[in-house]
C-alpha positions as CSV (number, residue, x, y, z in Angstrom):
1,M,-31.7,6.4,-7.2
2,A,-35.0,5.9,-5.3
3,S,-38.0,8.2,-5.5
4,S,-41.3,7.8,-3.5
5,L,-42.2,4.4,-2.2
6,T,-45.7,3.2,-2.4
7,K,-46.3,-0.3,-1.1
8,D,-49.6,-1.8,-2.3
9,S,-48.6,-5.4,-1.8
10,A,-45.5,-7.2,-0.8
11,S,-46.2,-9.9,-3.4
12,T,-46.8,-7.4,-6.2
13,P,-43.4,-6.0,-7.1
14,G,-44.8,-3.9,-9.9
15,A,-46.7,-1.9,-7.3
16,E,-43.5,-0.4,-5.9
17,K,-42.2,2.3,-8.3
18,T,-38.9,3.2,-6.7
19,F,-36.1,2.6,-9.2
20,F,-36.1,5.4,-11.7
21,G,-39.8,5.0,-12.0
22,H,-39.6,1.3,-12.5
23,P,-40.6,-1.6,-10.1
24,R,-38.4,-1.8,-7.0
25,G,-37.5,-5.4,-7.9
26,M,-35.6,-3.9,-10.9
27,A,-33.0,-2.6,-8.5
28,T,-32.2,-6.1,-7.2
29,L,-32.0,-7.6,-10.7
30,F,-30.1,-4.5,-12.0
31,M,-27.4,-4.8,-9.3
32,T,-27.1,-8.6,-9.6
33,E,-26.7,-8.4,-13.4
34,M,-24.2,-5.5,-13.0
35,W,-21.8,-7.6,-10.8
36,E,-22.3,-10.7,-12.9
37,R,-21.3,-8.8,-16.0
38,F,-18.4,-7.3,-14.2
39,S,-17.1,-10.8,-13.6
40,W,-17.8,-12.0,-17.2
41,Y,-16.5,-9.0,-19.1
42,G,-13.4,-8.8,-16.9
43,M,-12.5,-12.4,-17.7
44,R,-13.4,-11.9,-21.4
45,A,-11.2,-8.9,-21.7
46,I,-8.1,-10.9,-21.1
47,L,-9.1,-14.3,-22.3
48,T,-7.7,-14.1,-25.8
49,L,-4.5,-12.3,-24.7
50,Y,-4.0,-14.9,-22.0
51,L,-4.5,-17.8,-24.4
52,V,-1.9,-16.4,-26.8
53,A,0.6,-15.6,-24.0
54,G,0.4,-18.8,-21.9
55,V,-1.9,-21.8,-22.3
56,L,-1.6,-22.7,-26.0
57,D,1.5,-24.2,-27.6
58,G,3.1,-23.7,-31.0
59,P,4.3,-20.7,-33.2
60,L,2.8,-17.3,-32.4
61,E,0.6,-17.1,-35.5
62,D,-0.9,-20.6,-34.9
63,R,-1.6,-19.6,-31.3
64,K,-3.4,-16.5,-32.4
65,L,-5.6,-18.5,-34.8
66,L,-6.4,-21.1,-32.2
67,A,-7.0,-18.5,-29.5
68,T,-9.6,-16.7,-31.6
69,A,-11.3,-20.0,-32.3
70,V,-11.2,-21.0,-28.6
71,Y,-12.6,-17.6,-27.6
72,G,-15.5,-17.8,-30.1
73,V,-16.4,-21.4,-29.2
74,Y,-16.2,-20.8,-25.5
75,N,-18.5,-17.8,-25.9
76,A,-20.8,-20.2,-27.8
77,V,-20.7,-22.8,-25.0
78,V,-21.6,-20.2,-22.4
79,Y,-24.7,-19.1,-24.3
80,M,-25.6,-22.7,-25.3
81,A,-25.8,-23.4,-21.6
82,A,-28.7,-21.0,-21.5
83,M,-31.0,-23.5,-23.1
84,P,-30.7,-26.2,-20.4
85,G,-30.6,-23.4,-17.9
86,G,-34.0,-22.2,-19.1
87,W,-35.3,-25.7,-19.0
88,V,-34.2,-26.1,-15.4
89,A,-36.0,-23.0,-14.4
90,D,-39.2,-23.7,-16.4
91,R,-39.5,-27.4,-15.3
92,L,-37.5,-27.9,-12.1
93,W,-36.5,-25.0,-9.9
94,G,-38.1,-21.8,-11.0
95,A,-36.1,-18.8,-12.2
96,R,-35.4,-17.5,-8.6
97,K,-33.4,-20.6,-7.5
98,A,-31.7,-21.1,-10.9
99,V,-30.2,-17.5,-10.8
100,L,-29.0,-18.1,-7.2
101,V,-27.3,-21.4,-8.0
102,G,-25.9,-20.1,-11.2
103,G,-24.3,-17.1,-9.4
104,I,-22.6,-19.3,-6.9
105,V,-21.2,-21.6,-9.6
106,I,-19.9,-18.7,-11.6
107,A,-18.1,-17.3,-8.6
108,L,-16.5,-20.7,-8.0
109,G,-15.4,-20.8,-11.6
110,H,-13.6,-17.4,-11.4
111,F,-11.8,-18.4,-8.2
112,T,-10.7,-21.6,-9.9
113,L,-9.3,-19.5,-12.8
114,A,-7.2,-17.7,-10.2
115,V,-5.3,-21.0,-9.5
116,P,-2.1,-20.9,-11.7
117,S,-2.6,-24.2,-13.5
118,D,-3.7,-25.1,-17.0
119,A,-6.0,-27.8,-15.7
120,A,-7.6,-25.3,-13.3
121,F,-8.0,-22.8,-16.1
122,F,-10.2,-25.1,-18.2
123,V,-12.1,-26.4,-15.2
124,G,-12.9,-22.8,-14.3
125,L,-14.1,-22.0,-17.8
126,G,-16.5,-25.0,-17.5
127,L,-17.9,-23.8,-14.2
128,I,-18.5,-20.3,-15.5
129,A,-20.3,-21.7,-18.6
130,T,-22.5,-23.9,-16.4
131,G,-23.3,-21.1,-14.0
132,T,-24.0,-18.5,-16.7
133,G,-26.4,-20.9,-18.4
134,L,-28.4,-21.0,-15.2
135,L,-28.3,-17.3,-14.5
136,K,-28.4,-15.4,-17.8
137,P,-31.7,-16.4,-19.4
138,N,-33.6,-16.6,-16.1
139,I,-32.7,-13.2,-14.7
140,S,-33.9,-11.7,-18.0
141,A,-37.1,-13.7,-17.8
142,M,-37.6,-12.3,-14.3
143,V,-37.2,-8.7,-15.6
144,G,-40.0,-9.5,-18.1
145,G,-42.1,-10.7,-15.1
146,L,-41.9,-7.3,-13.5
147,Y,-43.7,-5.8,-16.5
148,E,-46.5,-8.3,-16.7
149,G,-49.6,-6.6,-18.2
150,E,-47.8,-3.3,-18.9
151,S,-47.4,-1.6,-22.3
152,S,-44.8,-2.7,-24.9
153,A,-43.0,0.6,-24.8
154,R,-42.7,0.5,-21.0
155,R,-41.3,-3.0,-21.1
156,D,-38.8,-2.0,-23.8
157,A,-37.8,1.0,-21.6
158,G,-37.4,-1.4,-18.6
159,F,-35.1,-3.7,-20.6
160,S,-33.1,-0.7,-21.8
161,L,-32.6,0.2,-18.1
162,F,-31.6,-3.4,-17.4
163,Y,-29.2,-3.2,-20.3
164,M,-27.4,-0.4,-18.5
165,A,-26.6,-2.7,-15.7
166,I,-24.9,-5.1,-18.1
167,N,-22.7,-2.3,-19.4
168,I,-21.8,-0.6,-16.1
169,G,-20.3,-3.9,-15.0
170,G,-18.9,-4.5,-18.5
171,G,-17.4,-1.0,-18.7
172,V,-15.5,-1.0,-15.3
173,A,-14.3,-4.6,-15.5
174,P,-11.8,-4.4,-18.3
175,L,-10.1,-1.4,-16.8
176,L,-9.5,-3.2,-13.5
177,V,-9.2,-6.8,-14.5
178,G,-7.4,-5.9,-17.8
179,Y,-4.8,-3.8,-16.0
180,L,-4.1,-6.4,-13.3
181,G,-4.0,-9.3,-15.9
182,E,-1.8,-7.6,-18.4
183,N,0.5,-5.7,-16.1
184,V,0.6,-7.7,-12.8
185,N,-0.6,-11.3,-13.0
186,W,-3.2,-13.0,-15.2
187,H,-4.6,-15.1,-12.4
188,L,-5.0,-12.1,-10.1
189,G,-7.2,-10.5,-12.8
190,F,-9.3,-13.7,-12.9
191,G,-9.6,-13.7,-9.1
192,V,-10.8,-10.1,-9.0
193,A,-13.6,-11.0,-11.4
194,G,-14.6,-13.7,-8.9
195,V,-15.0,-11.1,-6.2
196,G,-17.4,-9.2,-8.4
197,M,-19.5,-12.3,-8.9
198,T,-19.6,-13.0,-5.1
199,L,-21.0,-9.5,-4.6
200,A,-23.6,-10.3,-7.2
201,V,-24.8,-13.3,-5.2
202,V,-24.9,-11.3,-1.9
203,Q,-26.9,-8.5,-3.6
204,Y,-29.4,-11.0,-5.1
205,V,-30.1,-12.7,-1.7
206,L,-30.5,-9.4,0.2
207,G,-32.8,-7.8,-2.4
208,G,-34.9,-10.9,-3.1
209,R,-37.8,-9.6,-0.9
210,H,-38.5,-6.9,-3.6
211,L,-39.2,-9.6,-6.3
212,G,-42.5,-10.8,-4.7
213,D,-43.4,-14.2,-6.2
214,I,-41.7,-13.8,-9.5
215,G,-39.7,-16.9,-10.4
216,R,-40.4,-18.8,-7.2
217,E,-42.0,-21.8,-8.9
218,P,-41.4,-23.5,-12.3
219,T,-43.9,-22.5,-14.9
220,R,-44.5,-26.1,-16.0
221,P,-43.1,-28.6,-13.4
222,A,-41.6,-31.7,-15.0
223,T,-43.2,-35.1,-14.1
224,P,-41.1,-37.8,-12.5
225,E,-41.1,-39.6,-15.8
226,E,-39.8,-36.5,-17.7
227,K,-37.1,-36.0,-15.1
228,S,-35.9,-39.6,-15.5
229,A,-36.0,-39.3,-19.3
230,V,-33.9,-36.1,-19.2
231,L,-31.4,-37.6,-16.7
232,R,-30.9,-40.7,-19.0
233,K,-30.3,-38.5,-22.0
234,V,-27.8,-36.3,-20.1
235,A,-26.0,-39.5,-18.8
236,L,-25.9,-40.9,-22.3
237,W,-24.5,-37.9,-24.1
238,T,-22.0,-37.2,-21.3
239,G,-20.8,-40.8,-21.6
240,V,-20.4,-40.4,-25.3
241,A,-18.4,-37.2,-24.9
242,V,-16.1,-38.7,-22.2
243,A,-15.6,-41.9,-24.3
244,A,-14.6,-39.9,-27.4
245,L,-12.1,-37.8,-25.4
246,V,-10.6,-40.9,-23.8
247,I,-10.2,-42.6,-27.2
248,D,-8.6,-39.5,-28.6
249,L,-6.1,-39.4,-25.7
250,V,-5.3,-43.1,-25.9
251,L,-4.6,-42.9,-29.6
252,G,-2.3,-40.0,-29.0
253,T,-4.2,-37.8,-31.5
254,Y,-5.8,-35.4,-29.0
255,H,-5.6,-31.7,-29.8
256,I,-7.6,-28.9,-28.3
257,E,-8.8,-28.0,-31.8
258,H,-10.8,-31.3,-31.8
259,I,-12.9,-30.0,-28.9
260,V,-13.2,-26.6,-30.6
261,S,-14.5,-28.2,-33.8
262,V,-17.1,-30.4,-32.0
263,L,-18.4,-27.5,-29.9
264,A,-18.7,-25.3,-33.0
265,V,-20.9,-27.9,-34.7
266,L,-23.0,-28.1,-31.6
267,G,-23.5,-24.4,-31.6
268,V,-25.2,-24.7,-35.0
269,V,-27.1,-28.0,-34.4
270,V,-28.5,-27.3,-30.9
271,P,-30.7,-24.3,-31.8
272,I,-32.1,-26.2,-34.8
273,L,-33.0,-29.1,-32.5
274,Y,-34.6,-26.8,-30.0
275,F,-36.8,-25.1,-32.6
276,V,-37.9,-28.5,-33.9
277,A,-38.8,-29.6,-30.4
278,I,-40.8,-26.5,-29.7
279,F,-42.7,-26.7,-32.9
280,R,-43.5,-30.4,-32.2
281,D,-44.7,-29.7,-28.7
282,P,-48.5,-30.5,-28.5
283,Q,-49.0,-27.7,-26.0
284,L,-48.0,-25.1,-28.6
285,S,-51.3,-23.5,-29.7
286,A,-52.2,-22.5,-33.3
287,E,-52.2,-18.9,-32.1
288,E,-48.7,-19.2,-30.7
289,R,-47.1,-21.0,-33.7
290,P,-46.8,-18.0,-36.0
291,K,-45.1,-16.0,-33.2
292,I,-42.5,-18.7,-32.9
293,K,-42.0,-18.6,-36.7
294,A,-41.4,-14.9,-36.5
295,F,-39.0,-15.5,-33.7
296,V,-37.0,-17.8,-35.9
297,W,-36.3,-14.9,-38.3
298,F,-35.3,-12.6,-35.5
299,F,-33.0,-15.4,-34.2
300,A,-31.3,-15.9,-37.5
301,T,-30.7,-12.1,-37.9
302,A,-29.3,-11.9,-34.4
303,V,-26.9,-14.8,-35.1
304,L,-25.3,-12.8,-38.0
305,F,-25.2,-9.7,-35.8
306,W,-23.4,-11.4,-32.9
307,L,-21.1,-13.2,-35.3
308,I,-19.7,-9.9,-36.4
309,Y,-20.1,-8.0,-33.1
310,D,-18.4,-10.5,-30.8
311,Q,-15.2,-10.5,-32.9
312,S,-14.4,-7.5,-30.7
313,G,-13.0,-9.8,-28.0
314,S,-10.9,-11.8,-30.5
315,L,-9.7,-10.3,-33.8
316,L,-10.4,-6.7,-32.7
317,T,-8.5,-7.3,-29.4
318,L,-5.5,-8.6,-31.3
319,F,-5.8,-5.7,-33.8
320,A,-5.8,-3.3,-30.8
321,D,-2.8,-5.1,-29.3
322,E,-0.7,-5.2,-32.5
323,K,-1.9,-2.6,-34.9
324,T,-3.1,0.3,-32.8
325,D,-1.0,3.1,-31.3
326,R,-1.9,3.0,-27.6
327,M,0.7,5.5,-26.4
328,I,-0.4,8.3,-24.0
329,G,2.6,10.4,-23.3
330,G,5.2,7.9,-22.6
331,W,2.8,5.2,-21.3
332,E,1.1,2.5,-23.4
333,F,-2.3,1.6,-22.0
334,P,-3.4,-2.1,-22.0
335,A,-5.1,-3.4,-25.1
336,S,-7.9,-4.9,-23.0
337,W,-9.0,-1.4,-22.1
338,Y,-10.6,-1.1,-25.5
339,Q,-13.2,-3.6,-24.2
340,S,-14.6,-0.8,-21.9
341,I,-15.4,1.5,-24.9
342,N,-18.6,-0.2,-26.0
343,P,-20.1,-0.6,-22.5
344,T,-19.3,3.0,-21.7
345,M,-21.1,4.1,-24.9
346,V,-24.1,2.0,-24.0
347,I,-24.3,3.6,-20.6
348,I,-24.5,7.0,-22.3
349,L,-26.9,5.9,-25.1
350,A,-29.2,3.4,-23.3
351,P,-31.3,6.0,-21.5
352,I,-31.4,8.1,-24.6
353,F,-32.8,5.2,-26.7
354,A,-35.2,4.2,-23.9
355,A,-36.6,7.7,-23.8
356,L,-36.6,7.9,-27.6
357,W,-38.7,4.7,-28.0
358,V,-41.3,5.8,-25.5
359,K,-41.5,9.3,-27.0
360,L,-41.9,8.0,-30.5
361,A,-44.5,5.5,-29.2
362,T,-46.7,8.3,-27.8
363,R,-46.7,9.9,-31.2
364,N,-47.3,6.5,-33.0
365,R,-44.0,6.9,-34.8
366,E,-41.9,4.2,-33.1
367,P,-40.1,2.0,-35.6
368,S,-41.4,-1.5,-35.7
369,T,-39.2,-4.3,-34.3
370,P,-38.3,-5.6,-37.8
371,V,-37.1,-2.0,-38.8
372,K,-35.0,-1.8,-35.6
373,F,-33.4,-5.1,-36.4
374,A,-32.7,-4.0,-40.0
375,L,-31.1,-0.8,-38.8
376,A,-28.9,-2.9,-36.4
377,M,-27.7,-5.0,-39.3
378,L,-26.9,-1.9,-41.5
379,L,-25.0,-0.4,-38.6
380,I,-23.0,-3.5,-37.7
381,G,-22.1,-3.8,-41.4
382,G,-21.0,-0.2,-41.4
383,S,-18.7,-0.8,-38.4
384,F,-16.9,-3.5,-40.3
385,G,-16.7,-1.3,-43.3
386,I,-14.7,1.1,-41.0
387,M,-12.6,-1.9,-39.9
388,G,-11.8,-2.7,-43.5
389,L,-10.5,0.9,-44.0
390,A,-8.5,0.6,-40.7
391,G,-6.9,-2.6,-41.8
392,A,-5.9,-1.0,-45.1
393,A,-4.5,2.1,-43.3
394,A,-2.5,-0.1,-40.9
395,A,-1.0,-2.1,-43.9
396,N,0.0,1.1,-45.6
397,S,1.4,2.8,-42.5
398,D,5.1,3.1,-41.9
399,T,4.6,1.8,-38.3
400,G,2.0,-0.8,-39.1
401,K,-0.3,0.9,-36.7
402,V,-3.3,3.3,-36.7
403,T,-4.6,5.8,-34.3
404,V,-7.2,5.0,-31.5
405,F,-9.9,6.8,-33.4
406,W,-10.4,4.0,-35.9
407,L,-11.5,1.5,-33.2
408,L,-13.4,4.3,-31.3
409,S,-15.4,4.9,-34.5
410,V,-16.0,1.1,-34.9
411,Y,-17.3,0.7,-31.4
412,L,-19.5,3.8,-31.6
413,V,-21.3,2.5,-34.7
414,Q,-21.6,-1.0,-33.2
415,T,-23.0,0.4,-30.0
416,I,-25.8,2.2,-31.9
417,G,-26.6,-1.0,-33.7
418,E,-26.6,-2.9,-30.5
419,M,-29.1,-0.5,-29.0
420,C,-31.4,-1.3,-31.9
421,L,-31.2,-5.0,-31.5
422,S,-30.1,-6.3,-28.1
423,P,-32.5,-4.8,-25.5
424,V,-35.2,-4.8,-28.1
425,G,-34.6,-8.5,-28.7
426,L,-34.7,-9.3,-25.0
427,S,-38.0,-7.6,-24.7
428,L,-39.4,-9.2,-27.9
429,S,-38.5,-12.6,-26.7
430,T,-40.6,-12.3,-23.5
431,K,-43.5,-11.0,-25.6
432,L,-43.4,-13.6,-28.3
433,A,-42.8,-16.5,-25.9
434,P,-45.7,-18.7,-24.9
435,K,-46.0,-18.8,-21.1
436,I,-44.9,-22.4,-20.9
437,F,-41.8,-21.7,-22.9
438,V,-40.6,-18.3,-21.4
439,G,-37.3,-19.6,-19.9
440,Q,-36.5,-21.7,-23.0
441,I,-37.3,-18.9,-25.5
442,M,-35.0,-16.6,-23.4
443,G,-32.4,-19.3,-23.6
444,L,-32.9,-19.4,-27.4
445,W,-32.4,-15.7,-27.6
446,F,-29.0,-16.1,-25.9
447,L,-28.4,-19.1,-28.1
448,A,-28.3,-16.7,-31.1
449,T,-25.1,-15.3,-29.5
450,A,-23.9,-18.9,-29.0
451,T,-24.4,-19.8,-32.7
452,G,-22.8,-16.6,-33.9
453,N,-19.7,-17.3,-31.7
454,A,-19.6,-20.9,-32.7
455,L,-19.4,-19.9,-36.3
456,N,-16.7,-17.4,-35.3
457,G,-14.6,-20.5,-34.3
458,W,-14.4,-21.1,-38.1
459,V,-14.8,-17.8,-39.9
460,T,-12.2,-15.8,-38.0
461,R,-9.6,-18.1,-39.5
462,L,-10.3,-16.4,-42.9
463,N,-8.7,-13.2,-41.5
464,A,-5.1,-14.3,-41.9
465,P,-5.2,-15.5,-45.6
466,M,-7.6,-12.7,-46.7
467,G,-6.0,-9.8,-44.8
468,D,-7.8,-7.3,-42.7
469,A,-9.1,-5.0,-45.5
470,A,-10.8,-7.8,-47.5
471,Y,-12.0,-9.8,-44.5
472,Y,-13.8,-6.9,-42.8
473,T,-15.2,-5.5,-46.0
474,M,-16.7,-9.0,-46.9
475,W,-18.6,-9.1,-43.6
476,A,-19.7,-5.4,-44.1
477,I,-21.3,-6.3,-47.4
478,I,-23.0,-9.5,-46.0
479,A,-24.5,-7.6,-43.0
480,A,-25.7,-4.7,-45.2
481,A,-27.5,-7.1,-47.5
482,A,-29.1,-8.8,-44.5
483,G,-30.3,-5.5,-43.2
484,V,-31.9,-4.5,-46.5
485,S,-33.6,-8.0,-46.8
486,F,-35.0,-7.8,-43.3
487,M,-36.5,-4.4,-44.0
488,V,-38.1,-5.6,-47.1
489,A,-39.6,-8.6,-45.2
490,G,-40.9,-6.5,-42.3
491,K,-44.5,-6.5,-43.3
492,K,-44.7,-10.3,-43.4
493,L,-42.9,-10.5,-40.0
494,R,-45.3,-8.1,-38.4
495,A,-48.2,-10.3,-39.7
496,L,-46.6,-13.4,-38.0
497,M,-46.1,-11.4,-34.8
498,G,-49.9,-10.9,-34.4
499,N,-50.7,-8.6,-31.5
500,V,-47.0,-8.2,-30.5
501,K,-45.7,-4.8,-31.4
């Protein structure tokens, strides 16, 4: 894992090339992210199945509809929390402390999920969302800090390597957590995910010396007046939310779907408000403004991508559970194991794509970022085109099931699309972001996932009345049209991006 070690300065992490030719601090962030993703993807692999099996009331079909909505909106809440998490790092704590506190809160959330109680389950979800909001955008911003002043291609390669950490954790977690949850005890599965997060925190503390001064201080410390204003707003909106919940309970009209609907609306409204606030900030220079305009277009495209992609944990998981033949010999493997396919494919493809971008860049043939995003949309559309065929095949099958190769093909195409968008988008966000907004722009990048998942809280309900074939084909056409449109608009986007490649 480590090659030669050259220490030029303890406070200059980029001077230590010891982790696959990348800064030594990458090893610390790589391992922390790997364990954090182990905990997240482990919980995610069994969340929809657990909701259908235990927490939600009503007929099975109604539980499935609500479970997919809860799953989508919960994913949205987790990524929405990245925005205040970015603000906390930029204005209060610095990224270093935000990641540490976030990791501790996530671990507490997973251990709370291990308690066999419906109340503990929802409290645990809240803790995980809060902690992830602090950790996720800020650890990515710290990765960007390791490549300050280096070439665009090298930064992209670094983020592709970092992306492998996400998928090593995400690939192993469903196998272990999924098996324990589905075959032994749901809460034991949640608890094992908490152990993974605890290891992430330990690794982060022990490896912090390799990060130098990155993330130690907030980039633009908030004044006492700004802190007080934010605190008042938080208290006001928290009070409004609590009052609305109390009124709903007193009237006897409360249903979990009310919360799902409100949070889905927030998933759409919040990014709009954040973009308005950034554009109105007087410290945003005339040179930086076009780059934020370009980022808006990349953001909108990412929303559609994640809306489609993240149905893998809801509708595709239920498809795997009910309409896929999972028998190997005389043993049926857990449906949650399908969640390991995509991360495993990323582990294989990430270094290939990282090397490919660098090699093409040396020949001045690397596709532009708009082209990469357009390819991602064409591929994600193609994956749902395959799902439409799989749905038709299941409907016409005597058993009502299809072979594993349908979903394997879907995940392969999605993974290639993901490699064209996700690590590239992470890197792009750090390059387009003004220095005073780095944490918040990273938060906005993750908010694209939130908005896509918030919309999933509504759109997945179309699956039942439309049927699999029509539903998946519809999204395939929409995604393909978006990909073509983005490719056509590439020249204008490159002009807005200025010196960012």
